[in-house]
C-alpha positions as CSV (number, residue, x, y, z in Angstrom):
1,M,-42.3,6.1,15.0
2,S,-42.7,6.2,11.2
3,D,-43.3,3.5,9.3
4,D,-39.6,3.8,7.8
5,S,-37.9,3.4,10.9
6,M,-39.9,0.1,11.6
7,K,-39.6,-1.4,8.3
8,Q,-35.5,-0.6,8.4
9,A,-35.5,-2.7,12.3
10,S,-37.4,-5.4,10.7
11,E,-35.0,-5.7,7.7
12,P,-32.5,-8.9,8.1
13,T,-29.0,-7.3,8.9
14,E,-27.4,-10.9,8.0
15,P,-27.2,-12.1,4.2
16,T,-29.5,-14.4,3.1
17,A,-28.5,-18.4,2.5
18,A,-29.7,-17.6,-1.2
19,S,-27.3,-14.6,-1.8
20,L,-24.3,-16.3,-0.2
21,D,-24.6,-19.0,-2.5
22,E,-24.5,-16.5,-5.5
23,M,-21.1,-15.4,-4.3
24,P,-17.8,-17.2,-5.5
25,E,-15.6,-18.8,-3.4
26,I,-12.2,-16.8,-3.9
27,D,-9.3,-19.2,-2.9
28,E,-5.9,-17.1,-4.3
29,Q,-2.9,-17.3,-2.4
30,R,-2.6,-13.5,-3.2
31,F,-5.9,-13.1,-1.1
32,R,-4.8,-14.9,2.1
33,R,-3.6,-12.8,5.2
34,R,0.2,-13.9,5.3
35,P,1.4,-14.3,9.1
36,G,3.1,-11.6,11.1
37,R,2.7,-7.6,11.0
38,G,0.9,-7.4,8.2
39,H,0.3,-7.8,4.2
40,H,4.1,-6.1,3.6
41,A,5.9,-7.6,6.3
42,H,8.2,-9.9,3.8
43,R,9.2,-6.3,2.2
44,R,12.0,-4.4,3.8
45,I,11.6,-0.4,3.1
46,G,15.4,0.8,4.0
47,E,16.4,3.4,5.6
48,I,14.4,6.8,5.7
49,V,16.6,9.9,5.3
50,V,15.6,13.8,5.6
51,I,16.1,16.0,3.2
52,D,16.3,19.5,3.9
53,A,13.8,21.7,2.4
54,E,16.6,24.2,0.7
55,L,17.6,20.7,-1.2
56,W,14.3,19.1,-1.6
57,S,12.9,22.7,-3.9
58,H,15.8,21.7,-6.4
59,F,14.0,17.9,-6.7
60,G,10.6,17.8,-5.6
61,S,9.9,14.3,-5.2
62,A,11.7,11.2,-4.4
63,E,11.9,9.6,-7.1
64,A,14.3,12.5,-8.7
65,V,16.2,12.5,-5.7
66,K,17.1,8.7,-6.1
67,D,17.7,9.4,-9.8
68,A,20.3,11.8,-8.6
69,L,21.8,9.8,-6.2
70,R,22.4,7.3,-8.6
71,R,24.2,9.0,-10.8
72,V,26.4,10.3,-8.3
73,V,27.0,6.7,-7.3
74,E,27.8,5.8,-11.1
75,D,29.8,8.9,-11.0
76,A,32.2,7.9,-8.1
77,K,32.2,4.4,-9.6
78,K,33.5,5.2,-13.0
79,A,36.4,7.9,-11.3
80,A,37.8,5.0,-9.1
81,G,37.8,2.7,-12.2
82,S,40.0,5.2,-14.1
């Protein structure tokens, strides 16, 4: 074995008490793990919709699709109100 491999084996793998003392404690609510499935268990995604490729080529992004659908809903509300 070479001297380098011997040095690596003898080096401590755990942090020293001095280095742990230098680390600040983080006690903010946003860094704590929430109970449940995961960090975002409280969020609801909604329905997932598959858009045909021929339609997707006209939009190109999820935001463009959402904007178009919002306009359709607004137009339908205006037409129903008239």
